[in-house]
ROVOKE-888005 format. One record per atom (N, C-alpha, C): chain; atom name; x, y, z. Coordinates in pm, whole numbers. Example, Ala and Ser with C-alpha at 12.3 -4.5 7.8 and 13.67 -1.06 7.14 Angstrom:
BEGIN
ATOM   cadena   atomo        x        y        z
ATOM        A       N     1319     -569      780
ATOM        A      CA     1230     -450      780
ATOM        A       C     1320     -330      780
ATOM        A       N     1285     -225      708
ATOM        A      CA     1367     -106      714
ATOM        A       C     1290        3      787
***
This chain:
BEGIN
ATOM   cadena   atomo        x        y        z
ATOM        A       N   -17343    -5442    -9279
ATOM        A      CA   -17208    -5494    -9282
ATOM        A       C   -17112    -5382    -9324
ATOM        A       N   -17001    -5374    -9255
ATOM        A      CA   -16899    -5276    -9288
ATOM        A       C   -16818    -5329    -9406
ATOM        A       N   -16792    -5245    -9508
ATOM        A      CA   -16714    -5293    -9623
ATOM        A       C   -16572    -5328    -9581
ATOM        A       N   -16503    -5409    -9662
ATOM        A      CA   -16367    -5447    -9626
ATOM        A       C   -16276    -5324    -9620
ATOM        A       N   -16182    -5331    -9529
ATOM        A      CA   -16079    -5227    -9519
ATOM        A       C   -15964    -5265    -9611
ATOM        A       N   -15880    -5167    -9641
ATOM        A      CA   -15762    -5193    -9723
ATOM        A       C   -15638    -5148    -9649
ATOM        A       N   -15541    -5235    -9646
ATOM        A      CA   -15409    -5199    -9595
ATOM        A       C   -15329    -5156    -9717
ATOM        A       N   -15294    -5029    -9722
ATOM        A      CA   -15234    -4973    -9842
ATOM        A       C   -15083    -4982    -9843
ATOM        A       N   -15020    -4954    -9731
ATOM        A      CA   -14873    -4952    -9730
ATOM        A       C   -14820    -4974    -9591
ATOM        A       N   -14725    -5066    -9581
ATOM        A      CA   -14644    -5082    -9461
ATOM        A       C   -14500    -5076    -9510
ATOM        A       N   -14426    -4979    -9461
ATOM        A      CA   -14287    -4964    -9504
ATOM        A       C   -14196    -4954    -9383
ATOM        A       N   -14087    -5027    -9388
ATOM        A      CA   -13986    -5024    -9283
ATOM        A       C   -13853    -4993    -9350
ATOM        A       N   -13781    -4897    -9296
ATOM        A      CA   -13651    -4860    -9353
ATOM        A       C   -13561    -4982    -9358
ATOM        A       N   -13485    -4997    -9466
ATOM        A      CA   -13401    -5117    -9482
ATOM        A       C   -13313    -5149    -9361
ATOM        A       N   -13258    -5048    -9297
ATOM        A      CA   -13169    -5075    -9183
ATOM        A       C   -13244    -5124    -9059
ATOM        A       N   -13377    -5120    -9061
ATOM        A      CA   -13457    -5166    -8947
ATOM        A       C   -13539    -5291    -8977
ATOM        A       N   -13521    -5347    -9093
ATOM        A      CA   -13597    -5467    -9129
ATOM        A       C   -13547    -5589    -9054
ATOM        A       N   -13633    -5692    -9052
ATOM        A      CA   -13605    -5820    -8987
ATOM        A       C   -13599    -5807    -8835
ATOM        A       N   -13670    -5708    -8781
ATOM        A      CA   -13676    -5688    -8636
ATOM        A       C   -13819    -5699    -8584
ATOM        A       N   -13914    -5736    -8669
ATOM        A      CA   -14052    -5752    -8627
ATOM        A       C   -14136    -5625    -8632
ATOM        A       N   -14080    -5518    -8685
ATOM        A      CA   -14153    -5391    -8689
ATOM        A       C   -14275    -5402    -8782
ATOM        A       N   -14255    -5455    -8902
ATOM        A      CA   -14367    -5471    -8996
ATOM        A       C   -14475    -5559    -8939
ATOM        A       N   -14435    -5665    -8871
ATOM        A      CA   -14531    -5756    -8808
ATOM        A       C   -14613    -5682    -8703
ATOM        A       N   -14547    -5606    -8617
ATOM        A      CA   -14618    -5533    -8512
ATOM        A       C   -14711    -5426    -8569
ATOM        A       N   -14664    -5355    -8673
ATOM        A      CA   -14749    -5253    -8735
ATOM        A       C   -14874    -5315    -8797
ATOM        A       N   -14855    -5425    -8868
ATOM        A      CA   -14968    -5491    -8934
ATOM        A       C   -15066    -5547    -8832
ATOM        A       N   -15016    -5610    -8728
ATOM        A      CA   -15104    -5664    -8624
ATOM        A       C   -15181    -5554    -8552
ATOM        A       N   -15116    -5440    -8528
ATOM        A      CA   -15186    -5326    -8464
ATOM        A       C   -15299    -5278    -8554
ATOM        A       N   -15273    -5272    -8684
ATOM        A      CA   -15377    -5232    -8779
ATOM        A       C   -15494    -5331    -8775
ATOM        A       N   -15464    -5460    -8774
ATOM        A      CA   -15570    -5561    -8771
ATOM        A       C   -15651    -5553    -8641
ATOM        A       N   -15585    -5526    -8529
ATOM        A      CA   -15659    -5509    -8402
ATOM        A       C   -15751    -5388    -8410
ATOM        A       N   -15702    -5281    -8469
ATOM        A      CA   -15786    -5161    -8483
ATOM        A       C   -15906    -5189    -8572
ATOM        A       N   -15886    -5262    -8679
ATOM        A      CA   -15997    -5296    -8768
ATOM        A       C   -16099    -5383    -8695
ATOM        A       N   -16051    -5477    -8614
ATOM        A      CA   -16142    -5561    -8536
ATOM        A       C   -16223    -5476    -8440
ATOM        A       N   -16158    -5379    -8375
ATOM        A      CA   -16230    -5296    -8279
ATOM        A       C   -16335    -5209    -8347
ATOM        A       N   -16319    -5184    -8476
ATOM        A      CA   -16416    -5104    -8551
ATOM        A       C   -16523    -5190    -8618
ATOM        A       N   -16514    -5322    -8599
ATOM        A      CA   -16616    -5411    -8654
ATOM        A       C   -16594    -5453    -8798
ATOM        A       N   -16476    -5429    -8850
ATOM        A      CA   -16446    -5471    -8987
ATOM        A       C   -16431    -5623    -8993
ATOM        A       N   -16494    -5686    -9090
ATOM        A      CA   -16488    -5831    -9103
ATOM        A       C   -16370    -5879    -9186
ATOM        A       N   -16326    -5795    -9279
ATOM        A      CA   -16226    -5840    -9376
ATOM        A       C   -16136    -5724    -9415
ATOM        A       N   -16008    -5756    -9431
ATOM        A      CA   -15910    -5658    -9479
ATOM        A       C   -15846    -5714    -9604
ATOM        A       N   -15821    -5627    -9699
ATOM        A      CA   -15757    -5670    -9823
ATOM        A       C   -15630    -5589    -9846
ATOM        A       N   -15540    -5646    -9921
ATOM        A      CA   -15419    -5576    -9960
ATOM        A       C   -15364    -5638   -10087
ATOM        A       N   -15270    -5568   -10148
ATOM        A      CA   -15201    -5619   -10265
ATOM        A       C   -15052    -5615   -10236
ATOM        A       N   -14982    -5716   -10283
ATOM        A      CA   -14836    -5722   -10267
ATOM        A       C   -14776    -5773   -10396
ATOM        A       N   -14670    -5709   -10438
ATOM        A      CA   -14603    -5749   -10561
ATOM        A       C   -14555    -5894   -10551
ATOM        A       N   -14568    -5968   -10659
ATOM        A      CA   -14521    -6107   -10657
ATOM        A       C   -14371    -6114   -10633
ATOM        A       N   -14299    -6007   -10663
ATOM        A      CA   -14153    -6006   -10642
ATOM        A       C   -14115    -5975   -10497
ATOM        A       N   -14211    -5934   -10413
ATOM        A      CA   -14182    -5899   -10275
ATOM        A       C   -14203    -6021   -10186
ATOM        A       N   -14110    -6114   -10194
ATOM        A      CA   -14123    -6241   -10122
ATOM        A       C   -14122    -6222    -9970
ATOM        A       N   -14045    -6125    -9920
ATOM        A      CA   -14041    -6102    -9775
ATOM        A       C   -14177    -6058    -9722
ATOM        A       N   -14241    -5966    -9793
ATOM        A      CA   -14373    -5919    -9749
ATOM        A       C   -14476    -6031    -9758
ATOM        A       N   -14473    -6104    -9868
ATOM        A      CA   -14568    -6214    -9884
ATOM        A       C   -14552    -6316    -9771
ATOM        A       N   -14428    -6348    -9737
ATOM        A      CA   -14402    -6442    -9629
ATOM        A       C   -14458    -6391    -9496
ATOM        A       N   -14437    -6262    -9467
ATOM        A      CA   -14490    -6202    -9345
ATOM        A       C   -14641    -6216    -9338
ATOM        A       N   -14708    -6178    -9445
ATOM        A      CA   -14854    -6180    -9445
ATOM        A       C   -14909    -6322    -9433
ATOM        A       N   -14851    -6416    -9503
ATOM        A      CA   -14899    -6554    -9497
ATOM        A       C   -14880    -6610    -9355
ATOM        A       N   -14768    -6578    -9291
ATOM        A      CA   -14745    -6624    -9153
ATOM        A       C   -14848    -6565    -9058
ATOM        A       N   -14899    -6446    -9088
ATOM        A      CA   -15000    -6383    -9004
ATOM        A       C   -15140    -6438    -9028
ATOM        A       N   -15157    -6517    -9132
ATOM        A      CA   -15289    -6575    -9159
ATOM        A       C   -15362    -6516    -9278
ATOM        A       N   -15296    -6427    -9353
ATOM        A      CA   -15357    -6375    -9476
ATOM        A       C   -15362    -6488    -9577
ATOM        A       N   -15461    -6486    -9665
ATOM        A      CA   -15468    -6587    -9770
ATOM        A       C   -15463    -6518    -9906
ATOM        A       N   -15397    -6584    -9998
ATOM        A      CA   -15389    -6532   -10135
ATOM        A       C   -15523    -6558   -10201
ATOM        A       N   -15586    -6452   -10250
ATOM        A      CA   -15719    -6462   -10310
ATOM        A       C   -15715    -6440   -10460
ATOM        A       N   -15596    -6427   -10516
ATOM        A      CA   -15585    -6409   -10660
ATOM        A       C   -15459    -6335   -10696
ATOM        A       N   -15445    -6314   -10824
ATOM        A      CA   -15329    -6244   -10879
ATOM        A       C   -15381    -6156   -10993
ATOM        A       N   -15322    -6041   -11010
ATOM        A      CA   -15366    -5949   -11115
ATOM        A       C   -15250    -5863   -11160
ATOM        A       N   -15269    -5791   -11269
ATOM        A      CA   -15169    -5695   -11318
ATOM        A       C   -15205    -5557   -11264
ATOM        A       N   -15108    -5491   -11203
ATOM        A      CA   -15130    -5357   -11150
ATOM        A       C   -15134    -5256   -11265
ATOM        A       N   -15165    -5133   -11231
ATOM        A      CA   -15169    -5028   -11333
ATOM        A       C   -15032    -5004   -11395
ATOM        A       N   -14925    -5044   -11324
ATOM        A      CA   -14789    -5033   -11379
ATOM        A       C   -14750    -5159   -11455
ATOM        A       N   -14848    -5247   -11481
ATOM        A      CA   -14830    -5372   -11553
ATOM        A       C   -14738    -5469   -11479
ATOM        A       N   -14744    -5465   -11346
ATOM        A      CA   -14668    -5560   -11265
ATOM        A       C   -14765    -5660   -11203
ATOM        A       N   -14720    -5782   -11186
ATOM        A      CA   -14804    -5882   -11122
ATOM        A       C   -14809    -5857   -10972
ATOM        A       N   -14928    -5869   -10916
ATOM        A      CA   -14947    -5851   -10772
ATOM        A       C   -15044    -5957   -10721
ATOM        A       N   -15021    -6001   -10597
ATOM        A      CA   -15114    -6090   -10530
ATOM        A       C   -15218    -6006   -10458
ATOM        A       N   -15341    -6051   -10460
ATOM        A      CA   -15448    -5993   -10379
ATOM        A       C   -15460    -6084   -10257
ATOM        A       N   -15446    -6027   -10139
ATOM        A      CA   -15455    -6103   -10015
ATOM        A       C   -15575    -6057    -9934
ATOM        A       N   -15632    -6149    -9858
ATOM        A      CA   -15748    -6123    -9773
ATOM        A       C   -15716    -6173    -9632
ATOM        A       N   -15759    -6095    -9534
ATOM        A      CA   -15747    -6136    -9395
ATOM        A       C   -15886    -6129    -9333
ATOM        A       N   -15932    -6239    -9279
ATOM        A      CA   -16062    -6244    -9212
ATOM        A       C   -16040    -6199    -9067
ATOM        A       N   -16095    -6086    -9032
ATOM        A      CA   -16074    -6026    -8901
ATOM        A       C   -16170    -6089    -8800
ATOM        A       N   -16116    -6127    -8687
ATOM        A      CA   -16198    -6177    -8577
ATOM        A       C   -16228    -6059    -8486
ATOM        A       N   -16346    -6002    -8501
ATOM        A      CA   -16386    -5889    -8417
ATOM        A       C   -16411    -5938    -8275
ATOM        A       N   -16415    -5848    -8177
ATOM        A      CA   -16445    -5891    -8040
ATOM        A       C   -16573    -5973    -8031
ATOM        A       N   -16677    -5933    -8105
ATOM        A      CA   -16804    -6008    -8104
ATOM        A       C   -16784    -6146    -8164
ATOM        A       N   -16707    -6156    -8271
ATOM        A      CA   -16681    -6285    -8334
ATOM        A       C   -16605    -6376    -8240
ATOM        A       N   -16506    -6321    -8168
ATOM        A      CA   -16429    -6402    -8072
ATOM        A       C   -16520    -6454    -7961
ATOM        A       N   -16614    -6371    -7914
ATOM        A      CA   -16707    -6414    -7810
ATOM        A       C   -16795    -6528    -7861
ATOM        A       N   -16841    -6517    -7987
ATOM        A      CA   -16924    -6622    -8046
ATOM        A       C   -16845    -6752    -8055
ATOM        A       N   -16719    -6744    -8093
ATOM        A      CA   -16636    -6865    -8106
ATOM        A       C   -16610    -6930    -7972
ATOM        A       N   -16598    -6848    -7867
ATOM        A      CA   -16569    -6900    -7732
ATOM        A       C   -16690    -6968    -7671
ATOM        A       N   -16810    -6930    -7712
ATOM        A      CA   -16934    -6983    -7652
ATOM        A       C   -16959    -7127    -7693
***
């Protein structure tokens, strides 16, 4: 089994936000992880970053917990279960 991947940073310049760029970048990353056989992707998002949390939840990420970061800030731990090409074939059968 391939260990979970981590999405470390998705950043969009403020003047380009709310145009779907973050969504497209994240989905492209998830497709790439599926093509590599990764089963699960994890990430952390600050509890104060409501826009990012909303984006990820709409994409199907689930909140798997909350913790204090090294900067003593609260962050959500999110998990995305990747449907690899093999998994999609199994589901279709």
